[in-house]
N, C-alpha and C positions, 0 to 999 in steps of 0.2 A: 459251837468255839471249835470243837476236834473238827468239823469238816473244814473249815475256813485254814487252819492250823496245817494240815498234812498237804493241801495244795503249795502252801506257801513255803513249806519244807522243802518238797519237790523242787520248787521254782528256785530257792536259794542253791541247793544241790547241782542243779544244772548250770547255773552259773558259775559254780565253782569248778565243775568238771570241763564246762567250755573255756575255762582260763587255764587251763593246765594243760591244753594239746601239745602233742609234738609232730611236727613236720619233717619230711625227708626230701633232701634235695640228691639227685645223681643225674650225669647227663647221660650216661648210659641206659637209664631205666625204660621200660618198653611197655610198662602196662596203662592203668586208666590216669596217671598224672594226676591226682587226687592228694598226694603227699602224705596220704597216713601211713604207707608202709616203703620198705625199700624197693620193692616191686612195683608200687604204685606211685614212686617217688616224683614230685615236679621236677622237670629238667632245666627248670630256670630259677635261680635264686630269687629272683624279684616278685615271682608268684608265690614263694612261701613268706617272703616279706610282707606282700599286700594281704595275705591270709592272716598271718600271726597277729597277735595282741597281748598286751601285759600278761604275763606269768607264762607264756608259751615259750617253748625251746624249737629250736631249727638245726637239724643234723645233717651236714654238708659232705658228701662224699668228695673225693680227688679229682680233680680237675681244673679247666682255665674257664673262669665265668667273666663275663664284661656287663658292665652296666646297662647297656644297651647295644641293639644290631643296628643302629643307625648312626649318623655322624653328628649327634647332638651332644655336644662336651657338656654340656650342662648337667646331663642325667648321670645320678650316682646310687652306689646302693645306700639306702636312708636307714639307719636303724631305727628300730621302736623301743621307746621307752619300754622298760621291763622284759622284754624279749632276749633270750639267751642263744647266740649262736656258737655251734661248734663245727668245726671243721677237722679235717684229718682221718674221714672214716674210708674204708675198703668198699662198703656197702651194705655189709652182712651183718654189723656188729647188732647187739642188742644191750649192751650196757655202755656208758660213757668210757669205761676206764680201758675197753678193748680197743679203742681206736690208737692209731700210732701217726701223731700229725706230721713227725719227721718223714715218715715214708711214704703215707697216702699226701703229697704235696696237694692242698687247697686254693688255687691261686684266684684273688681277684685282680683282674687286670684292666688297666685303663686304656689299653692298646687298642682302642676302638674303630681308628681310622686306617691309613695305609699301613701294614705291619714296618715296624721297627721306625716309623717316621713320628718323631714326637711330637710336634707341635699340632697334629690333629687328635691327641688325646685327651681323656676326660679332664677336665679340671679339677674333681674330687673323685678317687676312686670310691670312698666311702663319706658317708657323710652323717652327722647326727646334732641333735640340738634338744637340751633340757634333758639329759638322759640318767636317770638315777641309779642307785646301787647297785638295784637287780640287772641291770643291763651287761649284757656279757660280750665279747668279742673274743674267741678263744680257737686258735688253730688255724690261722689264715696266714698266707702271704698275700702281703698289697703291693701291688708295683705298678709300675707306668702310669701313674698320674702327671699330670703338666699342667700349670698354670704360672703364666709369667704376664708381666705387664701389658706387653705388645699386643696380645692375643685375647685380651677380656676388658671390655670397660667396665665391670663391675669390681669394687676393690676387692670384697671379701673372696672372688674366686683368684685372687692372686696368691692365697694362703692354704697351705695343707693340701697339698697334691695328693698325697696317698689317703690322709684322712684329715677332715675337718670336723672338728666338734666344738659346738657353738652352747654358750649359757642361756638360760629363760628365766624370766621374769614370774615365771610360775612355780621355780623350783629353787629353793635357798643354795643348795651344792648339787652340781651335777657332778657325779661321781661313779662312771660307768668302769665296768672291770674290763681290761685288754691283758691278756697273759697269751703266751705259747704263739705269738705273732712275728711274723717276720715283715718288715717295711725297707723296700728294696727299690734302687733306680726310680725316684720320683724327683720332681724338680719343681720348685715354686718360687716367686717371689722370697716368701719366707717359711718357713715350716716345709721344709721340702716333703718328710715323709709323714709327719703330724703336727699341725696345729690347734691347741685349745684356747679358744679366746672367749672373754665375756663381753666382748664388743665389738659392733659390726664396724670394720674400718672406713668404712664408708662415712659412719656417722661415731667416731669414737668417742665423742661424749655421753653418747647414751650406752650406759653400761647396763649390764642385765646381772646376773649372780655367777658366782665365781664355779671354775669348771677345772676339776681335780680327778682326771681320770687315774684309777691305779694301775700301773703299769708293770707287770710281771714277767718275767722270763721271754722278754722281747729282744729282736734283734733289728738293729737300724743299719743298714748297709749301702754304701753309694749311693746315697740321697744328696740333693745339692738343694740350694738356696741361691737365690741373687745377693741377698741384702742378709737376713740375721737366721740362724737355727737350721742349717743345714738338713738336719735329721729332724728337729724338732722344736717348735717354738710354743711355748706357754704363756701365753698373755692374758694371765688373769692370776689374782692372789688367791693363797687357800683360804677356805671359808674358816670365819671364825671358831676358835678350839677345834681345828682340824689341820691336818698334815697330807701335803702332797708326797705321796710315796713312790718311788720308782726305785724296784729292786730286781736283783739277777738278769738285768738287761745288758746288752752287747750293741757298743757305737763305733763301727767299722768304716773308714776311709769314707765319711760324710765333710761336705765342705759346703762352708759359707764365703760368698765370693767378694762381696763387698762391705760387709760391716763384721758383726759379732758373731761367735757361737756356731764354730763347725758342727760340733756335736748337739748342744742345746745351749738355746737363748731363752731367758726368763726375761719378762717384763710385766709391766703390772703386778708387783710385786708387794707393796706396801703391806704391813703386817700379814706376812707369811710365816709359815713352818714349812720347811722343806727336808726330806730324807732321803739319800742316795744311797741305796747299801746293795753290796756284792755286784757291783757293775763294772765293766771294763769299755774303757774309750780307748781307742787305737789307731791313730794316724788320722784323726782329724783334723780339719783344717780350718783358719779364718784367714784369708787372704788379705782383707784390705784393712781390717782393724784389730781386734782382742779376743782372748777365750778361744783357743783351740778345739779345747773338749766343751767346756762349761763356761757360757756367760752370763752371769747374773745382773743386773740392771736393777738398782733399786730407786724405784718412783719416790716423788714425792705423795703425799702431803706430808705436812710438818709431822715430828715424834712418830714416825713410822717403826716398826720394830719386824727384825728377822732373825730368824733361826733356822741356822743349816747345818745339817748332818751328812758328812762323808764318811761313809762306813765300809771298810773292806773294799776297795774301790782298787783298780788297776787304771793307771795314764801311764799310756804308751805312745811316743813317736808321735805325738799331737803338736799342731805349730799354729804361731799366730804371730802378729809384730809385736804384742807384748802379752803376758798372762797365757804361755805357750799351752798349760792345761787348765787352769781354772783363772778366770777373771770375776772379781767382785767390783763393780762399778758404783759408788755411791757417791761419785763427785757429780757426774753430769746430770743436769737438770737441778742441784741442790743450788740455794743463793744462802749467803751470809745470813745467820740468825735462824736458819732451820735446823732441826736437829733430827737424828736417828739414833736407834739401838741396834747392834747387829752382835748375836752370839753364834759362833761357828765352830764345830769341831769338826777335825780331819783326824781320823783314826783307823790304824790295821791297813794304810794304804801304800800303795808302790806308784811312785813317778819317777818312771825311765826314760832318757834319750826324749825328752819334749824339748822344744825349740821357740825361744821368743826372738824372732829374726830381725828386729830391730830394737827392741830397749830391753824392759826387765821382767822379772818374774817368769822364768822358763817353767816352774813348777806351779806357783800360785802369787796372784798380785791381786791385793786387796786396795783400793783406790777411794780413800774417802773424802769428803767434803769438810764441812764446818759444824762445829758443837755437836759432835757425834761420841758415843760411848759405844767403844770396842771391845769384845772379849773373844779372842780366839784361841784355841788350843789344839795343838797337832801333838798326837801320841802314836807311838809304835808305827811310825812310816819310814819307807826307804826313800832317798833321791839319790838316784845312781845316772850319771852321765848325761845330766841335762845341760843346755846348752843356751846362755842367755848375752845380753849385751853388758850387764855389771852384775845381777842380782838372780839367785836362783828360786829363793821364797823371800817376798816383799809385803810389807805391809805399809800403806806411805797415806797421808792425810794432810788437809791443809791448817785449820787454824781452831782452837778454842775444844779439843777434842781430848777425851780420856781413852786411852787405847792399853789394851793389857795382851800381850802374848806369851802363851806357855808351851813350852816345846819339850816334850820328854820322851826318852827311848824311841830316839830316832837314829838313822844312820845317813850320813851327807858324804857319797862316793863319786868323786870323778866329775863333779859339776865344774863346768869350764865355761869361759868365755868364747863365744861363737867365733871370734876373729882370730884366736889363737890361744894355746894353751898355757901361756906364760902372761897373759893379760888379767888383770884384776877383774874378779866376779866372785864377788863375796856368796856363800851358801844362803846364809840368812840375814837379813835387813828388816827395822822397823823403825820409823821414825817420820818427821814430817817439818811443816813450817813453823807457825810461833805459836806461845802461849798454850801449849800442850802438854797433859801429864801422861806420861809413856813409860810403862812398866814391862819389863821382858825377862821372861826364866827360861835359860836353856838347860835341862839337866838329864843326865844319863846318855848323853849322845857321843856318837864318833864323827869326827871330821876328816877326811881322810882323801888327798889328792884332788881337791877343790883348787879353784882359782882365788880363794879367801875364805876365811872364816864367817864371824860375826859383826856387823855393823849396827851401831847406833847412831842415828843422825837427828839432827837437831839445829834449829833456826832461832830467831829470837826469841827470850824469855821463855824458855821450855824447861820442864822439869824431867830429865829423863835418867831411868835406872834401870841398867842392865845385870841381871845376876846368873853367873854360869856355873854350873856346881857339878862336880863329878863327870866331866867329859873329857876327852881324848882327842887332841888335835896333833897330827902327824901328816908333814910333807904336802903342806895347802900353800905353794906360790910363794908369795913375800908377805902380803898383807893379812894378816891373820885377825886382829882386832881393829876395827875402822870406827873412828868417833871424832865426830864432827858437833862443833857448837858455835854460839853465835859470840862473836869479838867483844859485844857489850855484855860479856859474862859478869854475874855482880853475885857473889857467894851471899852477900848479905840479906838479900830479896830472894833466896832460895832458887834462883837460876842455875841448874846445872846439868850435867852428864856424866853421868858417874859408871863406870865398871867394877861391880864386885866378882871376882875369879876365886873360887876356893874348889881346892881336891880335886885340881884337874892336872893332866897331864900336857905340857906343849913342847912338843920334840918338833922342831922346826929347823933345822941345820941350814936350809936356804935362804934366809933371810936374817936382819939385823934389829937391834932394839926398835929403831925409829918406825920401821915399816910394821915388826910385830904388833907394838902398839901404837898404831898410829894417832895423833891426837891433833888433828886441825892442821897441822903447821909442815908443808911438803919437806922443807929444807931443815928443820931444828926437831930435835928430841925433847920430849918432855913427857913426864909421867904423870902427871896432876889429873885427877878424877880416876885414877885405875888405883884399885885395893887387891892385892894378891894375899892369900893365906893358903898354907898346906897345900903347895903345889910344887910340881917338877916340871923346871924347862932346862932346855938346852944350853941357854946363855949362861957364860961364867961371870962374866961383868955387865952387871945390871944396875950399878949404884952409883954410877958417877953423872949422870943427867939430872936437871932439877924436877922436884917432886918422886925422886926415886925414892928417899927416905920416907916417904908416908905411903908409897906405892907396895913395895916390897915388905911385908910385916912378917908375920911368924911362920915358922916352917918352911922356907922355901930352899927347896933343892936343886943345886943349880949343876948343870954339867954330868948330870949320872943318867945313863941309860937306863930306860924304863924296863925293860926287860919285857919286851912285847913277844907273843908265841911265834909269831912269822909275819914279820911287818914288810916282807917282800912279797908275800900272797895277801896282805890286807886282813891278818887276823891280829888284831889290836887288844886281845885277851893278855893277861898277865902271867908269865911263868910263877910258880909257885913261890920261887925265892926273889921275885921281882922286887926291887927298892920302892917299889910304890906301893906294895902290900902293908896292911896296917898303919898306913901314915897319913890318915886324915882326920877329919873333924867329926865327930859322929854329929855335932849338934845341928850341922848344914843338912843331911839329907833328913834328921829326925825335924828339923824345922818347917822342911818343904815336903814332909811328906814321902818320901821316897823309900818306899820299902821293897823294891826289886832293882837289880841293875839292867842294863841293855837286854840280856839274856833273858830277863823276865826270873832269875834268882834272887835270893834273898840278898839284901842290900848290905848290911853288916855282919861280917863274919870273924869269929875269934876275938869279939869284943872290940873292935876298932873298923871303921870303913876303909877301904883302899881307895887309891887315888886314881883317877879316869873312869870312863863308863861302865867297866867291870868290875864284878866282884870274886875274885880268886876264892873258888870254894874249897882249894885244899890249903894246905902249910905247909913250909919246909921246917917251921918251927914246933917244939913239942908243946902240945895243948893239953888241958885237962878233958876228962872224960864228961866232964859237964857240958863241953861245946855241942852249939844246937847241931842238929843231923843236917847234912847237906845232900845237893844233887850234883852228879857229873852228868858232865855235858855231851848230849848226843849229837854227833856230826853227820847231817843231812844233806843230799844233795840229788839233783837240782834243787836249789831253793833260791827263790821261788820256781815252780814248775806248775806246769797247768795240764799233764798228761796223767797226774795221780799216781806214777811209778816213783816212789821213794827207796834210794840207796841209803842205807843207815848203818855208819861205824858207830860200835862200842866199845870203848876203851876197856882194859884190865876185865875181862869178863870170860867165864869157863862155859862151853856149850851146856844147853838146859834150857828149862822153859822158864816164860815169864808173863805177866799179864801189861798189854799194850792197852792203855786208854788215851783217848783224844778228846779236847774238850776245845769249843770253840771260843770267841773272844767274850762272850758273856760267861765263862767259865762250867758251861752245860758240857757233859759228858754226852760225846754223839758217837762214840763208837768204843766197844771195848771187846779184845780178843784175847784168849791164852794162845802163844805164839813160840815156835822153837827159836832159840836166840843164841846167834854167832857173833864171833867178834865183826863180821860184814852180812850183811842182811838186805834185802829186796822187801819192801811191801808195798802192798796194792792199796792206794785209800782215793780212787779215781771216782768213789760214790759221793764223797763229801763236796758239797759246791764250793765256790769260791770264798775266799776269806783266811783270815788267821787262825792257826792253831797251834795248841801246846801239845806236845805228847810226852805223856808221862811214861815210863817203863818201869814196873817193878820185877827184882831179880833175887835172887839168893845172895849175888855179888853186890847189890847196892839199888839205889833207886836214881834212874836217868830221866832226863828232861832235853826236850827242844822243842824251837819254836819253826815253824813252818807257814808259808804264804802258799796258799793253792790259788792259781789264777783261772 
């Protein structure tokens, strides 16, 4: 028995050791080209891919590598399941951490034919099928792939010019890790930089298993698609109980010419969970259709469920016909009687200067169909300078839907109609067709210098309820609240469209009652369906129209200037002695769970909530010593910023020392330092990744708090 066991043990060990090989690739190597060391490295990456098997790693030195030295466009770098490829080496490193992939550019290029001529380039620079979670591609630049309809009769060759990932019937969830990679200058029919698909486009009915690559710290730049997904086309659902993850990636100057998704196009998405975190989408465009940065196409079958989370992302200067930054299309492909469930959260995101060049939704547009249940939450976001035909952020649907939109601690600034600054362009709209149940909550938000405020649209036999609490509206053109409803309105059977406005400041000198509270009738003023309490507004006479007695209820402050800190500069925080301080109803924020104001500071101070989006943390009134301790505000600029250099002004403080603590959006302390504190300071926080942060400074003079967006 012993003599049999020992040879078997050595045999098993030899198998284990052979599965843990490392191969080296370097174009300047002059040794034996066995791949066993830098000196004897393979000079061709294809040699290493042929030699490697599951469990092996490949280290690749800087240089330009091409799939073939021939003119055969069908040849690719084919990834092996379980093999980890790392680029970015100088060619002498002994540890993975010693490489520098930013300095040592390791390029996989499809420019195999005439240099600079794209039409003879590789169909796919990199390709893989049925790759598991131990497969890694890390530290490469993938470029110059070209696949377009007229150059290949094989349908799959029209997808994923930079990289094509396919599913397999042999693997439940294809989940390779792709990180620290750059996809640039690739062009295909769909998915210019990358396509991940669970079906062969030649036989789309023959699906395999889901494909969900984990993408981290990758850049997609100047990729194009003739149809969908200029940078990335994901044609696969997430696997059951799994989530597709996209983190710390940048999508820059990508284009989809004919259809959707200049940055990303999602299809075959039924019953999927998707997480997009700390990503930047900048100048991505969809010229023919919708979704400049992201287009998410919700596919049948019936009763599909979708979970979407956009966390700490930046959407800047993206463009499409509609849905300038984000489009969710849950209408196309669905018919009456089918249903779906959508849960979406957008948090800590910046939407800046996005354009819907023809229609609606410069920032986001959710377009749903029939028998849909929708729950969308938007929190701690900024919408600045976006341009659309009518609406900055919109949720719209057809019939028999239940829809809830919750917007909290958001800023809407300078969002306008693309055709002119004085045209109606509401910042936020929620509603749709017939027989729908619609709920909207907007709280702790500011609306300043927009083409309009908040709209609730309703057709036949809808039940619409819009609750606006502790918000500030200032200088927003003419139409501040827009409410439409079916002429066959019948309150006895509970068809309605009601606006409840509480604890708000509405200071809009440029308009009148009819336009401020637009109520479905262009030439006639009435206030039916509006309910205002504990609100300050500039109108001095708002009681003489039908429905006014029911609309303007308790504690309405008329014609009293709110006392903003600096309305010219757009600072709508309250002065300590503002007439809006301590004038609200505490039941509103307590009932809605509003613990913080727009600055993230405590919502109720000195016993009673303030009106508007900001809670004044000081008071000109005498208060008891039992009052809760508060924070003073840090003035931070530039904010948002991308470089990491932050200028900080600290009010009423003597020079000395303090402890700076920085927290991320999950409340985790990510940085602590003892610093010298002056009235004006410069802090360097460039080591922190993009996202929203809370800065807390503790000094002998008090506690200071500020919020900062790192791009």
